[in-house]
C-alpha positions as CSV (number, residue, x, y, z in Angstrom):
1,M,15.4,2.9,-30.6
2,K,13.7,4.8,-27.9
3,K,13.3,3.3,-24.4
4,I,10.1,4.3,-22.5
5,L,9.2,3.2,-19.0
6,L,5.5,2.9,-17.9
7,I,4.9,2.9,-14.2
8,P,1.4,4.2,-13.3
9,D,-0.6,3.5,-10.2
10,S,-4.1,2.1,-10.6
11,F,-7.0,4.5,-11.0
12,K,-9.0,3.2,-8.0
13,G,-12.3,1.7,-9.1
14,T,-11.6,2.4,-12.7
15,M,-8.5,0.8,-14.2
16,S,-5.8,-1.4,-12.8
17,S,-2.1,-0.4,-13.2
18,A,-1.7,-3.3,-15.6
19,E,-4.6,-2.1,-17.7
20,I,-3.2,1.4,-17.9
21,C,0.2,0.1,-18.9
22,A,-1.4,-1.9,-21.8
23,I,-3.4,1.2,-23.0
24,M,-0.3,3.4,-22.8
25,E,1.8,0.9,-24.6
26,R,-0.6,0.6,-27.5
27,A,-0.7,4.3,-28.0
28,I,3.0,4.7,-27.8
29,L,3.7,1.9,-30.3
30,K,1.1,3.4,-32.7
31,F,3.4,6.4,-33.1
32,E,6.8,4.9,-32.1
33,P,6.5,1.3,-33.4
34,D,10.2,0.6,-32.8
35,A,10.2,1.9,-29.2
36,R,11.3,-0.4,-26.4
37,V,8.4,-0.1,-23.9
38,I,8.9,-1.5,-20.4
39,S,5.8,-1.8,-18.2
40,I,6.0,-1.8,-14.4
41,P,2.5,-2.1,-12.8
42,V,2.4,-0.5,-9.4
43,A,0.3,-0.8,-6.3
44,D,1.3,1.1,-3.1
45,G,0.4,-1.5,-0.5
46,G,-3.4,-1.8,-0.7
47,E,-5.5,-4.0,-2.8
48,G,-3.7,-5.3,-5.9
49,S,-0.2,-5.1,-4.5
50,V,0.4,-8.8,-4.8
51,D,-0.8,-8.9,-8.4
52,A,1.3,-5.8,-9.3
53,F,4.5,-7.3,-8.0
54,L,3.9,-10.7,-9.7
55,T,3.0,-9.0,-13.0
56,A,6.2,-6.8,-12.9
57,L,8.6,-9.5,-11.7
58,G,6.9,-12.9,-12.2
59,G,6.2,-15.4,-9.5
60,E,3.4,-17.4,-7.9
61,K,0.2,-16.5,-6.1
62,I,-0.5,-18.8,-3.2
63,K,-4.1,-19.2,-1.9
64,T,-4.8,-20.2,1.7
65,T,-7.7,-20.0,4.1
66,V,-7.3,-17.6,7.0
67,Q,-9.5,-15.6,9.4
68,G,-11.4,-12.7,8.0
69,P,-12.1,-9.4,9.9
70,F,-14.7,-11.1,12.1
71,E,-13.0,-14.5,12.4
72,Q,-15.0,-15.9,9.5
73,P,-12.9,-18.1,7.1
74,V,-11.9,-16.3,3.9
75,E,-9.7,-17.4,1.0
76,G,-6.6,-15.2,1.5
77,F,-3.5,-15.2,-0.7
78,F,0.1,-14.0,-0.8
79,G,2.7,-13.9,-3.6
80,I,6.2,-15.3,-4.0
81,I,8.4,-13.3,-6.3
82,N,10.6,-15.1,-8.8
83,E,14.1,-14.3,-7.6
84,T,17.3,-16.2,-7.5
85,G,18.4,-17.3,-4.1
86,A,16.2,-16.2,-1.2
87,K,12.4,-16.2,-1.6
88,T,10.6,-12.9,-1.2
89,G,6.9,-13.0,-0.2
90,V,4.4,-10.3,-0.7
91,V,1.4,-9.9,1.6
92,E,-1.5,-7.5,1.4
93,M,-3.3,-7.2,4.7
94,A,-6.5,-6.3,2.8
95,A,-6.6,-10.0,1.6
96,A,-7.5,-11.0,5.2
97,A,-8.7,-7.8,6.9
98,G,-9.9,-5.5,4.1
99,L,-13.1,-3.4,4.0
100,P,-14.7,-5.5,1.3
101,L,-14.4,-8.6,3.5
102,A,-16.2,-6.8,6.3
103,L,-19.2,-5.6,4.3
104,P,-22.0,-5.2,5.1
105,R,-20.9,-5.4,8.7
106,L,-18.4,-2.6,9.4
107,N,-17.3,-2.4,13.0
108,P,-13.7,-1.5,13.8
109,L,-14.4,-2.2,17.5
110,Q,-14.6,-5.9,16.7
111,A,-12.5,-6.4,13.5
112,T,-9.2,-8.3,13.7
113,T,-6.0,-8.4,11.8
114,Y,-5.4,-12.0,12.9
115,G,-5.8,-13.3,9.3
116,A,-3.1,-10.9,8.1
117,G,-0.7,-12.5,10.6
118,E,-1.7,-15.9,9.3
119,L,-0.7,-14.8,5.8
120,I,2.7,-13.7,7.1
121,K,3.1,-17.1,8.8
122,A,2.1,-18.9,5.6
123,A,4.7,-17.0,3.7
124,L,7.3,-17.9,6.2
125,D,6.2,-21.5,6.0
126,A,6.7,-21.4,2.3
127,G,10.3,-20.5,2.8
128,C,10.3,-16.7,2.4
129,T,13.1,-15.0,4.2
130,K,12.1,-11.5,3.0
131,L,8.5,-10.2,3.3
132,I,6.9,-7.1,1.9
133,I,3.7,-6.4,3.7
134,G,1.2,-3.9,2.2
135,L,-1.0,-1.9,4.4
136,G,-4.2,-0.3,3.0
137,G,-7.9,-0.7,2.8
138,S,-8.2,-2.2,6.2
139,A,-11.5,-2.7,8.2
140,T,-9.6,-2.8,11.5
141,N,-8.3,-0.6,14.3
142,D,-6.6,-3.2,16.5
143,G,-3.0,-1.8,16.4
144,G,-1.9,-4.9,14.6
145,C,-2.4,-7.0,17.8
146,G,-4.3,-9.6,15.9
147,A,-1.5,-10.2,13.4
148,A,1.0,-10.3,16.2
149,A,-1.1,-12.9,18.1
150,A,-1.1,-15.1,15.0
151,L,2.7,-15.0,15.1
152,G,3.0,-16.0,18.8
153,V,2.8,-12.7,20.6
154,R,0.6,-13.1,23.7
155,F,-1.6,-10.5,25.3
156,F,-3.0,-10.8,28.9
157,D,-5.7,-9.0,30.7
158,K,-5.5,-7.9,34.4
159,N,-6.6,-11.3,35.5
160,G,-3.8,-13.0,33.7
161,A,-6.1,-14.5,31.0
162,A,-4.7,-14.6,27.4
163,F,-6.8,-13.1,24.7
164,V,-6.6,-11.7,21.1
165,P,-7.2,-7.9,21.3
166,V,-9.5,-6.1,18.9
167,G,-10.1,-2.4,18.6
168,G,-12.7,-2.4,21.4
169,T,-10.5,-4.3,23.9
170,L,-7.1,-2.7,23.5
171,K,-7.6,-1.0,26.9
172,D,-7.9,-4.4,28.5
173,I,-4.3,-5.4,27.7
174,A,-2.3,-5.5,31.0
175,R,0.7,-7.5,29.9
176,I,2.4,-8.4,26.6
177,D,4.7,-11.4,26.2
178,V,6.8,-11.7,23.0
179,S,8.9,-14.7,24.1
180,G,6.8,-17.0,22.0
181,R,7.0,-15.0,18.9
182,D,7.8,-17.0,15.7
183,A,11.5,-17.4,15.8
184,R,11.8,-17.0,12.0
185,L,11.0,-13.3,12.5
186,E,14.4,-12.8,14.1
187,T,16.2,-13.5,10.8
188,A,13.6,-12.6,8.2
189,E,13.6,-9.2,6.7
190,L,10.2,-7.5,7.0
191,I,9.4,-4.3,5.1
192,T,5.9,-2.8,5.6
193,M,4.7,-0.5,2.8
194,C,3.0,2.5,4.3
195,D,2.1,5.7,2.4
196,I,0.7,7.8,5.2
197,D,2.6,9.5,8.0
198,N,-0.1,9.6,10.7
199,P,0.8,8.8,14.3
200,L,-0.9,6.0,16.3
201,Y,-3.3,8.1,18.2
202,G,-4.5,11.7,18.6
203,E,-6.4,14.0,16.3
204,N,-4.2,12.9,13.4
205,G,-4.1,9.3,14.5
206,A,-5.6,6.1,13.2
207,A,-9.0,6.3,14.8
208,F,-9.8,10.0,14.2
209,V,-8.7,10.1,10.6
210,F,-9.6,6.6,9.3
211,A,-12.1,4.9,11.6
212,P,-15.2,6.8,10.4
213,Q,-14.8,5.2,7.0
214,K,-14.7,1.8,8.7
215,G,-18.0,2.4,10.4
216,A,-17.1,4.1,13.6
217,D,-19.4,6.9,14.9
218,T,-18.1,9.8,17.0
219,Q,-18.3,7.9,20.3
220,A,-16.6,4.8,18.8
221,V,-13.8,7.0,17.4
222,Q,-13.0,8.4,20.8
223,F,-13.1,4.9,22.3
224,L,-10.8,3.5,19.7
225,D,-8.4,6.4,20.1
226,D,-8.3,5.8,23.9
227,G,-7.6,2.2,23.2
228,L,-4.6,2.9,20.9
229,K,-3.2,5.3,23.5
230,A,-3.6,2.6,26.2
231,L,-1.9,0.1,23.9
232,A,1.1,2.5,23.4
233,G,1.4,2.8,27.2
234,T,1.4,-0.9,27.8
235,V,4.0,-1.4,25.0
236,R,6.2,1.1,26.7
237,A,5.8,-0.6,30.0
238,C,6.3,-4.2,28.8
239,L,8.6,-3.8,25.8
240,G,10.4,-0.5,26.4
241,L,9.4,0.8,23.0
242,D,8.0,4.3,22.5
243,K,6.9,4.4,18.8
244,A,3.4,5.9,18.9
245,A,4.6,9.1,17.2
246,M,6.5,7.2,14.5
247,P,5.3,8.3,11.0
248,G,3.1,5.6,9.7
249,A,2.2,4.2,13.1
250,G,-1.4,5.0,12.4
251,A,-1.6,3.2,9.1
252,A,-4.3,0.5,8.7
253,G,-5.8,1.0,12.1
254,G,-2.5,1.1,13.8
255,M,-1.1,-1.9,12.1
256,G,2.0,0.2,11.0
257,Y,2.7,0.5,14.7
258,G,2.1,-3.2,15.4
259,M,4.3,-4.4,12.6
260,N,7.2,-2.4,14.0
261,V,6.9,-3.0,17.8
262,F,5.6,-6.6,17.7
263,L,7.2,-8.0,14.6
264,G,10.3,-5.8,14.1
265,S,9.3,-4.6,10.6
266,T,10.7,-1.5,9.0
267,L,8.1,1.0,7.7
268,K,8.8,2.3,4.3
269,M,7.0,4.4,1.7
270,G,5.1,2.0,-0.6
271,I,6.5,3.5,-3.9
272,E,10.1,3.4,-2.6
273,T,9.6,-0.3,-1.8
274,V,8.3,-1.0,-5.2
275,L,11.0,1.0,-7.0
276,D,13.8,-0.8,-5.0
277,T,12.2,-4.2,-5.6
278,V,11.8,-3.9,-9.3
279,K,15.3,-2.3,-9.6
280,F,13.8,0.8,-11.1
281,D,17.1,2.8,-11.1
282,E,18.7,0.2,-13.3
283,L,15.7,0.1,-15.7
284,L,15.8,3.9,-15.8
285,A,19.3,3.9,-17.3
286,G,19.2,5.0,-20.9
287,A,15.4,5.7,-20.8
288,D,14.2,8.6,-23.0
289,C,10.9,9.1,-21.1
290,V,8.8,7.8,-18.2
291,F,5.0,7.8,-18.1
292,S,3.3,7.5,-14.7
293,G,-0.1,8.4,-13.3
294,E,-2.7,8.0,-10.6
295,G,-6.4,8.6,-10.2
296,K,-6.0,12.2,-8.9
297,I,-2.9,14.2,-8.3
298,D,-3.4,16.7,-5.5
299,T,-1.7,18.0,-2.4
300,Q,-1.9,14.5,-0.8
301,S,0.2,13.2,-3.7
302,L,2.9,15.7,-2.9
303,R,3.6,13.8,0.4
304,G,5.3,11.1,-1.6
305,K,2.8,8.9,-3.4
306,V,3.4,7.1,-6.6
307,V,3.9,9.9,-9.2
308,I,6.0,12.1,-6.9
309,G,8.1,9.1,-5.6
310,I,9.0,8.2,-9.2
311,A,9.6,11.8,-10.2
312,R,12.2,12.3,-7.5
313,R,14.2,9.5,-9.0
314,T,13.7,10.5,-12.7
315,K,14.8,14.0,-11.7
316,K,18.1,12.7,-10.4
317,A,18.6,10.7,-13.6
318,G,17.7,13.6,-15.8
319,V,14.8,11.7,-17.5
320,P,11.5,13.5,-18.2
321,L,8.4,12.2,-16.5
322,I,4.9,12.7,-17.9
323,A,2.0,12.1,-15.5
324,V,-1.3,11.1,-17.0
325,V,-4.0,11.3,-14.3
326,G,-7.7,11.0,-13.9
327,D,-8.0,14.5,-12.3
328,I,-5.8,17.4,-11.2
329,G,-6.4,19.1,-7.9
330,D,-5.4,22.6,-6.9
331,G,-2.1,23.5,-5.4
332,I,0.1,20.9,-7.2
333,E,2.7,23.2,-8.6
334,A,5.3,21.7,-6.3
335,A,5.0,18.5,-8.4
336,Y,7.1,20.2,-11.1
337,D,9.8,21.0,-8.6
338,S,9.9,17.3,-7.6
339,G,10.6,16.2,-11.1
340,V,7.3,15.9,-13.0
341,S,7.7,17.4,-16.4
342,A,4.1,17.7,-17.4
343,I,0.7,16.6,-16.1
344,F,-2.3,15.7,-18.3
345,S,-5.8,14.8,-17.2
346,I,-7.8,12.2,-19.1
347,N,-11.1,13.8,-18.1
348,R,-11.6,15.2,-21.6
349,V,-15.1,16.5,-21.3
350,A,-15.0,17.6,-17.6
351,V,-17.6,15.2,-16.1
352,D,-17.9,13.9,-12.6
353,F,-16.5,10.5,-11.6
354,S,-19.6,8.5,-12.1
355,K,-19.6,9.4,-15.8
356,A,-15.9,9.6,-16.2
357,K,-15.5,6.1,-14.9
358,A,-17.4,4.5,-17.8
359,R,-15.3,6.2,-20.4
360,A,-11.9,6.1,-18.6
361,K,-10.2,3.5,-20.8
362,T,-11.2,5.3,-24.0
363,D,-10.2,8.7,-22.6
364,M,-6.9,7.3,-21.5
365,A,-6.1,6.0,-25.0
366,L,-7.1,9.2,-26.6
367,T,-5.1,11.3,-24.2
368,M,-2.0,9.2,-24.7
369,E,-2.4,9.5,-28.5
370,N,-2.6,13.3,-28.2
371,I,0.6,13.3,-26.1
372,M,2.4,11.1,-28.6
373,R,1.2,13.4,-31.5
374,F,2.6,16.4,-29.6
375,K,5.9,14.6,-28.8
376,R,6.3,13.6,-32.5
377,L,5.6,17.1,-33.6
378,F,8.7,18.3,-31.7
379,G,10.8,15.2,-32.3
380,G,10.4,14.0,-28.7
């Protein structure tokens, strides 16, 4: 009996990881009815991360009201994974500070991550001693100060007045006091999923690279970048930490930086966190084949996103990996060196995304059937 693992990322705006797994499984069983198919839905830290973990591992989704990007109440949520012993909580910051919650008002100068900190606190209140925090899809550029404030870190201006900084007021921070930080953070294990390696500030930093898609014009981008640089200086002076150049510091408007310097979290590639949590290496033992995929495989993918992260492990185990993707960019030959055995696009009639989106599920099914026909032809 063949053992086949399915571990695709979602195709953003088209199909969730769980939907792709279901389509793949139906196609595989049509040609290999006796196969043992194991589905592992994946999300790399952004929207859908909680659901992906709960689908893969089981658990409970907890809803709670927190502050949204502009301090409005929103129904946030976090997950508690079913595990023996210690509880593991999964938080996606987008559930409290994501772009959809900011629409139609996009303004990273004023948006806060305070609600994301409230979600972390709620998970601690629920008894979680390990937390996985997903960054992605944020509407914010506050360096994670809002989330830190929700967990007891205090920020003061030059007059000694305490306040909760946002992107537009980072330069006003004169002093930082972490003495009142939630004591549970000292013993809890925090892992922040982060799939970009941008620094906190500068031309490749949070503001210049990501703030325009959050509503910042050229002047605002520069102002936000200056604020992040000022924040880094105040952190150095008050906390003795110099982490602005840390890979991932610029993730989610600088929240990667804030999670590390204020809350003591480790930054880790999202797919590596997922693979470790679901015990992928154990599942891989004895597998005949792995199917993965993402919306588009391109040069950005080669930096360690879902498909490449999985391929590096399948390569070590000597298990072939087939990537089924929405589209294939130029310059991805290095994917094969990383362990990808073959790449197939589901875009069967070469149409643009607006048209491909409507037929994606059908095209995914037909592409998978073609792959299975080919595999059967050669006894694979």
